N, C-alpha and C positions, 0 to 999 in steps of 0.2 A: 526450597527458595521465599522471600518474605515478598510483599506486596510489591512493597517500594523501590522492588530491583525488577519487577514488570515494563517501566519504559525501557528501562536498557535493554532489557527480553525482545521487544518491541521493536526497537531500534535493529536491529539485528535481523532478525524474521523481514523487517520490510526491507532492508538490504538484501536479505535472498532474494528473493521473491523480484527485488529488482535486476539482480545477474540471471535471476532463470528466467525471465523474461525474455531481456536481450540473447538469453542461449534459446531458447526459443525459438525466437526470430530468425535468427541468423542460421537456426535448422532450416528453416523454412525454406529460406532466400538461399538455401545449397542442394536444394531441392529433398531434405533426410527426414520428411515425414514421420518414421515413428522417434524420431530425436525428440522430432519438435513438439509429437505428443510427451513424450517419454517430461522433458523440461517445462511442457506449460500445466501440464500438472502436480509437479513438484510447484511450482510458481502456486497452484489453487490449494495443497494442501498446506504451504507455507502460508498464502496469506489468510484461507482459516484457522491454524494456529494463532496469529497474529489480531484475529478479531476477536475470537475466545479469551487469546489475554489480555487487549484492549478493554472488553468490557468487563472482565472483573477486575480492571486495573478501575476501573471508575466509576462499578458498583462499590467498592471499598472506601475509595478518594475522593469522590465527587467529582465538583469541577477545582480544574489545577490553574494559578492564576499566572503569569507574566512578569517576571519583574522587572526584564531591561526597561526604561526609560527613553524619550525622546525618541527621535524619526526609524531608530530600531523595531520602535513598537507597532509604526504602522506598517512597515515591510513585515515583520511578525505576524500583525493580523490580516494583514495582507491574503501572504501567504497559506495560512493557517485557515481563513474563511473560503478559499478555494481551494485546500485539499478538503476540509472539511463537504463542500456541496459536489464539489466531484469523486466521494468518497463512495459517499450515497448514490447518486446513480451511478457510480460504476458496478456493485451491486449488481444490479438486477441484468448489466448489459453484461460482468461476465458471463454468468449461467443462462440471458439467449444466445451466447456468440458457442456455450459450453455443448451447450444440447440441442444444435442442430451438428457439432463433431463426433457427435456421439454415437448420432443415426445416419452416422454418415453423408448429409448433405453438407457439400465441402463447397459450394457456389454459395448458400447460405451464411454457414461461415465466416467463408473469406470476406463477404461483404460487411458483415459489423465487426469482425475484427481489425477492420482500418479503424474501425471508431475507439475500441475496447482497450486495445492494447496500447497505444500512444495515452487512453487514460488511464489507466492500471499503474501503466511507467509512472506520469505524472503525481497519482497520487502516493507508489511507494517510496520515491523519489524526494515528495515534500512532505512526506510523514518520518522520513530521516532526520530533516532539516528544522519542521516542527523539534523532532524529539536535542537535536544539538540546541538551538535558538533557548528553550523552555528548559531544556534541564543541565544542561552544562556551561554553554556561552554567556548569560545571562544571568548567574546565581541561582539558585533553589528558588523552584516555585513559590508565589507567592499562596500559605494556605497548606502549606506539607511541613 
């Protein structure tokens, strides 16, 4: 695998994270805590793999410009900025949500998860949208 293939891998990993988070949320609603834990830890593992791949890619490639023009450029940057801000906020939130679960402090875990899960979902979904807009729908990124 070359560095230029990592954005596609990242989108796949974000897609898997989305499916796993949704499955984890469904499992806990169906009162299946073991399945919930399995899905959420799988989502965490996939997200760690994504972050590692993302950092490797941007270490080698640096800044990636967006080739779209006009109104779509505003849409793209609105999605990208909200995605980046929430991704930065979400990383410590995930850690703060997982630790109480590991300590079997499910009351605290539940309180934090109400905020963490929707943000994690948003970040995973918008990560795929950013990839599609930047690498597939609006031509090759500037500078690549």
